[in-house]
C-alpha positions as a Markdown table, in Angstrom:
| # | Residue | x | y | z |
|---|---|---|---|---|
| 1 | Met | 13.0 | 22.4 | 24.6 |
| 2 | Pro | 14.1 | 23.6 | 21.1 |
| 3 | Val | 15.3 | 20.9 | 18.7 |
| 4 | Gly | 18.6 | 22.7 | 18.4 |
| 5 | Ser | 19.3 | 22.3 | 22.1 |
| 6 | Ala | 18.3 | 18.6 | 22.2 |
| 7 | Tyr | 19.8 | 17.3 | 19.0 |
| 8 | Lys | 22.5 | 18.0 | 16.4 |
| 9 | Ile | 21.6 | 18.7 | 12.7 |
| 10 | Glu | 24.3 | 17.1 | 10.5 |
| 11 | Asn | 23.3 | 18.1 | 7.0 |
| 12 | Asn | 26.9 | 18.1 | 6.0 |
| 13 | Leu | 26.5 | 14.3 | 5.6 |
| 14 | Arg | 23.9 | 14.7 | 2.9 |
| 15 | Leu | 24.9 | 13.2 | -0.5 |
| 16 | Pro | 22.9 | 14.5 | -3.5 |
| 17 | Ile | 23.1 | 12.0 | -6.4 |
| 18 | Ser | 20.9 | 12.1 | -9.5 |
| 19 | Gln | 18.6 | 9.2 | -10.3 |
| 20 | Ala | 20.4 | 8.6 | -13.5 |
| 21 | Ile | 23.7 | 8.1 | -11.6 |
| 22 | Arg | 22.1 | 6.0 | -8.9 |
| 23 | Leu | 20.9 | 3.6 | -11.5 |
| 24 | Thr | 24.5 | 2.9 | -12.5 |
| 25 | Ile | 25.7 | 2.1 | -8.9 |
| 26 | Pro | 23.2 | -0.4 | -7.4 |
| 27 | Gly | 24.1 | -1.8 | -4.1 |
| 28 | Pro | 22.9 | -2.6 | -0.5 |
| 29 | Tyr | 22.8 | 0.8 | 1.1 |
| 30 | Pro | 19.6 | 2.8 | 1.3 |
| 31 | Tyr | 19.4 | 6.2 | -0.3 |
| 32 | Tyr | 16.8 | 8.3 | 1.6 |
| 33 | Gly | 14.7 | 11.1 | 0.3 |
| 34 | Pro | 12.5 | 13.4 | 2.4 |
| 35 | Thr | 9.7 | 10.7 | 2.9 |
| 36 | Arg | 11.1 | 7.3 | 1.7 |
| 37 | Val | 14.0 | 5.2 | 0.5 |
| 38 | Gln | 14.4 | 6.2 | -3.1 |
| 39 | Asp | 17.1 | 3.7 | -4.2 |
| 40 | Leu | 19.8 | 1.2 | -3.0 |
| 41 | Ile | 23.3 | 2.1 | -4.0 |
| 42 | Asn | 26.9 | 0.7 | -3.5 |
| 43 | Glu | 28.3 | 3.4 | -1.2 |
| 44 | Phe | 27.3 | 5.0 | 2.1 |
| 45 | Arg | 28.2 | 8.3 | 3.8 |
| 46 | Val | 26.2 | 8.0 | 7.1 |
| 47 | Gln | 26.5 | 5.4 | 9.8 |
| 48 | Gly | 24.6 | 5.2 | 13.1 |
| 49 | Glu | 21.1 | 6.1 | 14.3 |
| 50 | Tyr | 19.4 | 9.2 | 12.8 |
| 51 | Ala | 16.0 | 10.8 | 12.6 |
| 52 | Leu | 15.2 | 12.2 | 9.2 |
| 53 | Ile | 12.7 | 15.0 | 8.5 |
| 54 | Gly | 12.0 | 16.5 | 5.1 |
| 55 | Glu | 13.4 | 19.9 | 4.1 |
| 56 | Asp | 10.8 | 20.6 | 1.4 |
| 57 | Gly | 7.8 | 19.1 | -0.3 |
| 58 | Asp | 4.0 | 18.9 | -0.1 |
| 59 | His | 4.0 | 16.0 | 2.5 |
| 60 | Phe | 3.9 | 18.6 | 5.3 |
| 61 | Leu | 0.3 | 19.3 | 4.3 |
| 62 | Lys | -0.7 | 15.7 | 5.0 |
| 63 | Phe | 0.9 | 15.4 | 8.4 |
| 64 | Ala | -2.2 | 13.9 | 10.0 |
| 65 | Thr | -2.1 | 10.8 | 7.9 |
| 66 | Phe | 1.3 | 10.8 | 6.2 |
| 67 | Pro | 4.5 | 10.4 | 8.3 |
| 68 | Gln | 6.8 | 13.4 | 8.3 |
| 69 | Thr | 9.8 | 11.6 | 9.8 |
| 70 | Gln | 11.8 | 8.5 | 9.2 |
| 71 | Phe | 14.2 | 6.5 | 11.4 |
| 72 | Ala | 17.4 | 5.5 | 9.7 |
| 73 | Thr | 19.9 | 3.1 | 11.2 |
| 74 | Gly | 23.0 | 1.3 | 10.1 |
| 75 | Lys | 24.8 | 2.4 | 6.9 |
| 76 | Phe | 22.9 | 4.6 | 4.5 |
| 77 | Asn | 22.7 | 7.9 | 2.5 |
| 78 | Val | 20.4 | 10.9 | 2.6 |
| 79 | Asn | 19.8 | 13.3 | -0.3 |
| 80 | Asn | 19.7 | 17.1 | 0.1 |
| 81 | His | 15.9 | 17.3 | 0.6 |
| 82 | Ala | 16.0 | 15.9 | 4.2 |
| 83 | His | 17.6 | 16.9 | 7.5 |
| 84 | Leu | 19.7 | 14.5 | 9.5 |
| 85 | Val | 19.0 | 14.7 | 13.2 |
| 86 | Arg | 21.4 | 13.0 | 15.6 |
| 87 | Gly | 21.0 | 12.6 | 19.3 |
| 88 | Asp | 23.8 | 12.1 | 21.9 |
| 89 | Leu | 21.7 | 12.7 | 25.0 |
| 90 | Asn | 18.3 | 12.1 | 23.4 |
| 91 | Ser | 16.9 | 9.4 | 21.2 |
| 92 | Pro | 16.4 | 10.0 | 17.5 |
| 93 | Glu | 13.5 | 7.6 | 17.7 |
| 94 | Trp | 11.8 | 10.0 | 20.1 |
| 95 | Phe | 12.2 | 12.8 | 17.6 |
| 96 | Cys | 10.6 | 10.6 | 15.0 |
| 97 | Cys | 7.7 | 9.7 | 17.2 |
| 98 | Phe | 7.2 | 13.3 | 18.4 |
| 99 | Phe | 7.1 | 14.9 | 15.0 |
| 100 | Lys | 5.8 | 12.1 | 12.8 |
| 101 | His | 2.2 | 13.5 | 12.7 |
| 102 | Arg | 2.6 | 16.9 | 14.4 |
| 103 | Asp | 1.5 | 20.1 | 12.8 |
| 104 | Ile | 4.6 | 22.2 | 12.2 |
| 105 | Thr | 3.2 | 24.6 | 9.5 |
| 106 | Ala | 4.0 | 27.6 | 11.7 |
| 107 | Tyr | 7.7 | 26.9 | 11.2 |
| 108 | Leu | 7.5 | 26.4 | 7.4 |
| 109 | Thr | 8.2 | 28.9 | 4.7 |
| 110 | Arg | 6.2 | 28.9 | 1.4 |
| 111 | Gln | 7.7 | 27.8 | -1.9 |
| 112 | Gly | 4.6 | 27.7 | -4.0 |
| 113 | Ala | 0.9 | 27.0 | -3.9 |
| 114 | Asn | 1.3 | 23.6 | -2.2 |
| 115 | Arg | 5.0 | 23.4 | -1.4 |
| 116 | Tyr | 6.6 | 24.3 | 1.9 |
| 117 | Lys | 10.2 | 24.4 | 3.2 |
| 118 | Leu | 11.5 | 23.6 | 6.7 |
| 119 | Asn | 15.0 | 25.3 | 6.8 |
| 120 | Lys | 17.6 | 24.3 | 9.3 |
| 121 | Ala | 17.2 | 27.5 | 11.4 |
| 122 | Asn | 13.5 | 26.9 | 11.8 |
| 123 | Leu | 14.1 | 23.2 | 12.5 |
| 124 | Glu | 16.4 | 24.1 | 15.4 |
| 125 | Cys | 13.6 | 26.3 | 16.8 |
| 126 | Leu | 11.0 | 23.6 | 16.8 |
| 127 | Leu | 9.9 | 22.9 | 20.4 |
| 128 | Leu | 9.5 | 19.3 | 21.7 |
| 129 | Ser | 8.9 | 17.7 | 25.1 |
| 130 | Ile | 11.9 | 15.7 | 26.5 |
| 131 | Pro | 11.2 | 12.9 | 28.9 |
| 132 | Pro | 14.1 | 10.9 | 30.4 |
| 133 | Leu | 16.0 | 8.9 | 27.9 |
| 134 | Asn | 14.8 | 5.5 | 29.1 |
| 135 | Glu | 11.2 | 6.7 | 28.8 |
| 136 | Gln | 11.9 | 8.1 | 25.3 |
| 137 | Lys | 13.0 | 4.7 | 24.2 |
| 138 | Ala | 10.1 | 2.9 | 25.9 |
| 139 | Ile | 7.6 | 5.2 | 24.3 |
| 140 | Ala | 9.3 | 4.8 | 20.9 |
| 141 | Glu | 9.3 | 1.0 | 21.2 |
| 142 | Ala | 5.6 | 0.9 | 22.2 |
| 143 | Leu | 4.6 | 3.0 | 19.2 |
| 144 | Ser | 7.0 | 1.1 | 16.9 |
| 145 | Asp | 5.2 | -2.2 | 18.0 |
| 146 | Val | 1.9 | -0.7 | 17.0 |
| 147 | Asp | 3.4 | 0.5 | 13.7 |
| 148 | Gly | 4.6 | -3.0 | 13.1 |
| 149 | Leu | 1.1 | -4.4 | 13.7 |
| 150 | Ile | -0.4 | -1.8 | 11.3 |
| 151 | Gly | 2.2 | -2.7 | 8.6 |
| 152 | Ala | 1.4 | -6.4 | 9.0 |
| 153 | Leu | -2.3 | -5.8 | 8.7 |
| 154 | Glu | -1.9 | -3.6 | 5.6 |
| 155 | Ala | 0.3 | -6.2 | 4.0 |
| 156 | Leu | -2.2 | -9.0 | 4.8 |
| 157 | Ile | -5.1 | -6.9 | 3.4 |
| 158 | Asp | -3.0 | -6.3 | 0.2 |
| 159 | Lys | -2.4 | -10.0 | -0.1 |
| 160 | Lys | -6.1 | -10.8 | 0.4 |
| 161 | Arg | -7.0 | -8.4 | -2.3 |
| 162 | Gln | -4.5 | -10.0 | -4.7 |
| 163 | Ile | -6.0 | -13.4 | -3.8 |
| 164 | Lys | -9.5 | -12.0 | -4.4 |
| 165 | Thr | -8.4 | -10.6 | -7.8 |
| 166 | Gly | -7.0 | -14.0 | -8.8 |
| 167 | Ala | -10.1 | -15.8 | -7.7 |
| 168 | Met | -12.3 | -13.4 | -9.6 |
| 169 | Gln | -10.3 | -14.0 | -12.8 |
| 170 | Gln | -10.6 | -17.7 | -12.4 |
| 171 | Leu | -14.3 | -17.7 | -11.5 |
| 172 | Leu | -15.5 | -15.1 | -14.0 |
| 173 | Thr | -13.8 | -16.9 | -16.9 |
| 174 | Gly | -15.0 | -20.4 | -15.9 |
| 175 | Lys | -11.4 | -21.6 | -15.5 |
| 176 | Thr | -12.4 | -22.6 | -12.0 |
| 177 | Arg | -15.9 | -24.1 | -11.5 |
| 178 | Leu | -17.5 | -24.3 | -8.2 |
| 179 | Pro | -18.9 | -27.7 | -6.8 |
| 180 | Gly | -22.2 | -28.6 | -8.4 |
| 181 | Phe | -21.5 | -26.8 | -11.7 |
| 182 | Gly | -19.8 | -27.9 | -14.9 |
| 183 | Gln | -19.4 | -31.6 | -14.2 |
| 184 | Gly | -18.6 | -33.4 | -17.5 |
| 185 | Lys | -18.5 | -30.1 | -19.4 |
| 186 | Gly | -15.6 | -29.0 | -21.5 |
| 187 | Phe | -14.7 | -25.7 | -23.1 |
| 188 | Lys | -15.6 | -24.0 | -26.3 |
| 189 | Gln | -13.6 | -21.4 | -28.3 |
| 190 | Thr | -15.1 | -17.9 | -28.6 |
| 191 | Glu | -14.0 | -14.4 | -29.6 |
| 192 | Leu | -13.1 | -14.0 | -25.9 |
| 193 | Gly | -11.0 | -17.2 | -25.8 |
| 194 | Glu | -12.1 | -20.4 | -24.1 |
| 195 | Ile | -15.1 | -20.4 | -21.9 |
| 196 | Pro | -17.2 | -23.3 | -20.5 |
| 197 | Glu | -19.4 | -24.9 | -23.1 |
| 198 | Asp | -22.5 | -24.4 | -21.0 |
| 199 | Trp | -21.9 | -20.6 | -20.7 |
| 200 | Asp | -23.1 | -18.0 | -23.2 |
| 201 | Ile | -21.7 | -14.8 | -24.6 |
| 202 | Thr | -24.0 | -11.8 | -25.1 |
| 203 | Glu | -23.7 | -8.0 | -24.9 |
| 204 | Leu | -24.4 | -5.8 | -21.9 |
| 205 | Gly | -26.9 | -3.8 | -23.9 |
| 206 | Lys | -29.0 | -7.0 | -24.4 |
| 207 | Cys | -29.2 | -7.9 | -20.7 |
| 208 | Thr | -29.2 | -4.5 | -18.9 |
| 209 | Thr | -31.0 | -1.2 | -19.0 |
| 210 | Trp | -28.8 | 1.9 | -19.2 |
| 211 | Leu | -29.6 | 4.9 | -17.1 |
| 212 | Ser | -27.8 | 8.3 | -17.0 |
| 213 | Gly | -27.9 | 10.7 | -14.1 |
| 214 | Gly | -28.0 | 14.5 | -13.9 |
| 215 | Thr | -27.4 | 17.4 | -11.5 |
| 216 | Pro | -30.4 | 19.5 | -10.1 |
| 217 | Asn | -30.3 | 23.2 | -10.3 |
| 218 | Arg | -27.6 | 24.4 | -7.9 |
| 219 | Ser | -29.2 | 27.8 | -7.5 |
| 220 | Asn | -32.3 | 26.3 | -5.9 |
| 221 | Glu | -31.3 | 25.6 | -2.3 |
| 222 | Leu | -34.5 | 23.7 | -1.6 |
| 223 | Tyr | -33.4 | 21.0 | -4.0 |
| 224 | Trp | -30.4 | 20.3 | -1.8 |
| 225 | Arg | -32.2 | 19.9 | 1.6 |
| 226 | Gly | -33.7 | 16.5 | 1.1 |
| 227 | Thr | -33.1 | 12.9 | 2.3 |
| 228 | Ile | -32.1 | 11.2 | -1.0 |
| 229 | Pro | -28.4 | 10.5 | -1.1 |
| 230 | Trp | -26.8 | 12.1 | -4.2 |
| 231 | Ile | -23.9 | 10.2 | -5.7 |
| 232 | Ser | -21.2 | 11.9 | -7.7 |
| 233 | Ala | -17.8 | 10.9 | -9.1 |
| 234 | Ser | -16.1 | 11.7 | -5.8 |
| 235 | Thr | -18.5 | 9.6 | -3.6 |
| 236 | Leu | -18.8 | 6.5 | -5.7 |
| 237 | Lys | -16.6 | 3.7 | -4.3 |
| 238 | Gln | -16.0 | 0.1 | -5.3 |
| 239 | Ser | -18.4 | -1.1 | -2.6 |
| 240 | Glu | -22.0 | -1.6 | -1.7 |
| 241 | Ile | -21.8 | 1.4 | 0.6 |
| 242 | Phe | -21.9 | 4.9 | -0.9 |
| 243 | Thr | -21.0 | 7.8 | 1.3 |
| 244 | Ser | -22.5 | 11.2 | 0.4 |
| 245 | Asp | -22.6 | 14.5 | 2.1 |
| 246 | Gln | -25.2 | 15.8 | -0.2 |
| 247 | Phe | -28.9 | 14.9 | -0.1 |
| 248 | Ile | -31.6 | 16.1 | -2.6 |
| 249 | Thr | -35.4 | 16.2 | -2.6 |
| 250 | Lys | -37.9 | 14.4 | -4.8 |
| 251 | Glu | -38.5 | 17.7 | -6.6 |
| 252 | Ala | -34.8 | 17.8 | -7.4 |
| 253 | Val | -35.0 | 14.3 | -8.9 |
| 254 | Ile | -37.8 | 15.4 | -11.2 |
| 255 | Ser | -35.9 | 18.6 | -12.0 |
| 256 | Gly | -32.6 | 17.2 | -13.1 |
| 257 | Ser | -31.3 | 14.1 | -11.4 |
| 258 | Lys | -32.3 | 10.4 | -11.7 |
| 259 | Leu | -33.0 | 7.7 | -9.2 |
| 260 | Cys | -30.9 | 4.6 | -9.3 |
| 261 | Pro | -33.1 | 1.5 | -8.6 |
| 262 | Val | -32.0 | -1.0 | -6.0 |
| 263 | Gly | -30.0 | -3.8 | -7.7 |
| 264 | Ala | -28.5 | -1.5 | -10.3 |
| 265 | Thr | -24.7 | -1.3 | -10.8 |
| 266 | Leu | -23.5 | 2.3 | -10.5 |
| 267 | Leu | -20.6 | 2.8 | -12.8 |
| 268 | Leu | -17.9 | 5.5 | -13.3 |
| 269 | Val | -15.3 | 5.2 | -16.0 |
| 270 | Arg | -12.5 | 7.6 | -16.5 |
| 271 | Gly | -10.4 | 6.9 | -19.6 |
| 272 | Ser | -8.1 | 9.7 | -20.6 |
| 273 | Ala | -4.6 | 11.1 | -20.3 |
| 274 | Leu | -5.5 | 12.4 | -16.8 |
| 275 | His | -7.6 | 9.6 | -15.4 |
| 276 | Asn | -7.7 | 5.9 | -15.9 |
| 277 | Glu | -10.0 | 4.1 | -13.5 |
| 278 | Ile | -13.2 | 2.2 | -13.1 |
| 279 | Arg | -15.4 | 2.4 | -10.1 |
| 280 | Ala | -18.5 | 0.2 | -9.7 |
| 281 | Gly | -20.8 | -0.6 | -6.9 |
| 282 | Leu | -24.1 | -2.3 | -6.3 |
| 283 | Ala | -27.0 | 0.0 | -5.2 |
| 284 | Ile | -28.6 | -1.6 | -2.2 |
| 285 | Asp | -30.7 | 1.5 | -1.4 |
| 286 | Thr | -32.3 | 4.0 | -3.7 |
| 287 | Val | -29.9 | 6.9 | -4.5 |
| 288 | Ala | -29.8 | 9.7 | -7.0 |
| 289 | Phe | -26.7 | 10.2 | -9.2 |
| 290 | Asn | -25.1 | 12.8 | -11.4 |
| 291 | Gln | -24.2 | 12.8 | -15.1 |
| 292 | Asp | -20.7 | 11.4 | -14.5 |
| 293 | Val | -22.1 | 8.3 | -13.0 |
| 294 | Lys | -24.1 | 5.7 | -15.0 |
| 295 | Ala | -26.3 | 2.9 | -13.9 |
| 296 | Leu | -26.9 | -0.5 | -15.4 |
| 297 | Leu | -30.0 | -2.3 | -14.3 |
| 298 | Pro | -29.8 | -6.1 | -15.1 |
| 299 | Asn | -32.6 | -8.1 | -16.4 |
| 300 | Ile | -34.1 | -11.1 | -14.6 |
| 301 | Glu | -31.5 | -13.5 | -16.0 |
| 302 | Ile | -28.6 | -11.6 | -14.4 |
| 303 | Ser | -27.6 | -11.5 | -10.7 |
| 304 | Pro | -27.1 | -7.9 | -9.8 |
| 305 | Lys | -23.9 | -8.4 | -7.9 |
| 306 | Tyr | -22.5 | -10.7 | -10.5 |
| 307 | Leu | -22.8 | -7.8 | -13.0 |
| 308 | Thr | -20.9 | -5.6 | -10.6 |
| 309 | Tyr | -18.1 | -8.1 | -10.1 |
| 310 | Tyr | -18.0 | -8.8 | -13.9 |
| 311 | Ile | -17.5 | -5.2 | -14.7 |
| 312 | Leu | -14.7 | -4.8 | -12.1 |
| 313 | Gly | -13.1 | -8.1 | -13.2 |
| 314 | Asn | -13.0 | -6.9 | -16.8 |
| 315 | Ser | -12.2 | -3.3 | -16.0 |
| 316 | Glu | -8.9 | -3.2 | -18.0 |
| 317 | Asp | -10.7 | -4.3 | -21.3 |
| 318 | Leu | -13.5 | -1.7 | -20.7 |
| 319 | Leu | -10.9 | 1.0 | -20.0 |
| 320 | Lys | -9.0 | 0.2 | -23.2 |
| 321 | Leu | -12.2 | 0.7 | -25.2 |
| 322 | Val | -13.0 | 4.0 | -23.5 |
| 323 | Thr | -9.4 | 5.3 | -24.0 |
| 324 | Ser | -9.2 | 4.2 | -27.6 |
| 325 | Ala | -12.5 | 6.0 | -28.3 |
| 326 | Gly | -10.9 | 9.3 | -27.2 |
| 327 | Asn | -13.5 | 10.0 | -24.5 |
| 328 | Thr | -12.8 | 12.8 | -22.0 |
| 329 | Ala | -12.6 | 12.0 | -18.3 |
| 330 | Gly | -15.8 | 10.9 | -16.7 |
| 331 | Val | -17.6 | 10.4 | -20.1 |
| 332 | Leu | -18.7 | 6.9 | -21.0 |
| 333 | Asp | -20.2 | 6.3 | -24.4 |
| 334 | Thr | -23.4 | 4.4 | -24.3 |
| 335 | Lys | -22.4 | 2.2 | -27.3 |
| 336 | Ile | -19.3 | 1.0 | -25.6 |
| 337 | Val | -21.2 | -0.4 | -22.7 |
| 338 | Gln | -24.1 | -1.7 | -24.8 |
| 339 | Asn | -21.7 | -3.6 | -27.1 |
| 340 | Phe | -19.3 | -4.8 | -24.3 |
| 341 | Pro | -19.2 | -8.6 | -24.3 |
| 342 | Phe | -20.8 | -10.3 | -21.3 |
| 343 | Val | -20.0 | -13.9 | -20.4 |
| 344 | Lys | -23.1 | -15.4 | -18.9 |
| 345 | Pro | -23.4 | -18.6 | -16.9 |
| 346 | Lys | -26.8 | -19.7 | -15.6 |
| 347 | Lys | -28.1 | -17.5 | -12.9 |
| 348 | Glu | -27.7 | -20.2 | -10.2 |
| 349 | Glu | -24.0 | -20.3 | -11.0 |
| 350 | Gln | -23.7 | -16.5 | -11.1 |
| 351 | Glu | -25.1 | -16.4 | -7.6 |
| 352 | Ala | -22.7 | -19.2 | -6.4 |
| 353 | Ile | -19.8 | -17.2 | -7.9 |
| 354 | Val | -21.0 | -14.1 | -6.1 |
| 355 | Lys | -21.1 | -16.0 | -2.8 |
| 356 | Ala | -17.5 | -17.2 | -3.3 |
| 357 | Ile | -16.2 | -13.7 | -4.1 |
| 358 | Asp | -18.2 | -12.3 | -1.2 |
| 359 | Phe | -16.2 | -14.6 | 1.1 |
| 360 | Phe | -13.0 | -12.9 | 0.2 |
| 361 | Asp | -14.7 | -9.5 | 0.6 |
| 362 | Gly | -15.8 | -10.5 | 4.1 |
| 363 | Glu | -12.3 | -11.3 | 5.1 |
| 364 | Ile | -11.0 | -8.0 | 3.7 |
| 365 | Val | -13.7 | -6.0 | 5.4 |
| 366 | Ser | -13.0 | -7.7 | 8.7 |
| 367 | Leu | -9.3 | -6.9 | 8.4 |
| 368 | Glu | -10.0 | -3.3 | 7.4 |
| 369 | Lys | -12.1 | -2.9 | 10.5 |
| 370 | Arg | -9.3 | -4.3 | 12.6 |
| 371 | Leu | -6.8 | -2.0 | 10.9 |
| 372 | Ala | -9.0 | 1.0 | 11.6 |
| 373 | Lys | -9.3 | 0.1 | 15.2 |
| 374 | Thr | -5.5 | -0.4 | 15.5 |
| 375 | Lys | -4.9 | 3.0 | 13.9 |
| 376 | Ala | -7.3 | 4.6 | 16.3 |
| 377 | Leu | -5.5 | 2.8 | 19.2 |
| 378 | Lys | -2.2 | 4.2 | 18.0 |
| 379 | Gln | -3.7 | 7.7 | 17.8 |
| 380 | Gly | -4.9 | 7.4 | 21.3 |
| 381 | Met | -1.5 | 6.1 | 22.5 |
| 382 | Met | 0.3 | 9.0 | 20.8 |
| 383 | Gln | -2.0 | 11.6 | 22.5 |
| 384 | Glu | -1.4 | 10.0 | 25.9 |
| 385 | Leu | 2.3 | 9.1 | 25.6 |
| 386 | Leu | 3.7 | 12.0 | 23.7 |
| 387 | Thr | 2.0 | 14.5 | 26.1 |
| 388 | Gly | 3.0 | 12.6 | 29.3 |
| 389 | Arg | -0.6 | 12.0 | 30.4 |
| 390 | Lys | 0.3 | 8.3 | 30.5 |
| 391 | Arg | 3.7 | 7.2 | 31.7 |
| 392 | Leu | 5.4 | 3.9 | 30.9 |
| 393 | Ile | 8.2 | 4.3 | 33.4 |
């Protein structure tokens, strides 16, 4: 059935208000844009239950992972970049569920390279399946429950990450000492502030070996049909696991790339007007890497994973140095890394710190796996429920 036959489009209720004006009228009522609540203001124009779907934007291109619809209830406002869909005989929640992740590009008009528009006429022509009203509500409730679980897991993961960040700051600076370390020891003042008196300060260049990567000849196809994973800026993540869809040969390594030894920290720094980020991960297998990625191989006094955590824990300071040096994105000056201060406890304590941080990582990984399974469950439910292959009533 066409949307125009099943629902009413009430765009006359839209209320365009600029951000500058919204800032002067704060209040309790949500002000919706095409994909989210943009502000809370002191007046409302709409009351009831409505489905909202964007009129224009680039979010249509991300329909598989980014919701295209919102469910609004109570008293609220909507700007002029979203359609208001009201149902008398059908549930607005059903509309939200049906079109939340559905490909509707055939009904869109082009406004630019990556911007599309869903006008009212095309919205009314959109086709959707209509089960009985009680089944619409049952399906919407079931999917909403899964969305609630997904939201709770995402919030818990975010909280765990914040706890991990706080723990790293405490452990890597010695403000928190683990059992068996630092008994009876005080602190000493250094150029980095207070650190435990039994810790040392050195420079990364004095305790690591610096390796720079390269790219094999792209025109030689044989170089790119090997078994050695090739890591670039796009495939380096903050993790021990590197995903790569490109593999090179030993001949390619000799030709232009470099091998990263097991135990080295792979490092990418972007410090410019366009990018500001640090990615670092521990190499647990032999990989090759390109020129945007650097590798630091620690000496025998340094725990490899402690080095990775130390760089991530001090990423803001490293980024400031890179940015102030005026480096372009993806270019990390050797001197910056070699001169970067490194706080060094004894190796036994380094390994204890790593074990403590790993505990938080383990919790996060476990929750991320649960989240992935829940999202897969939701996807399966949507395929079954929204097509009628599985009936709830």
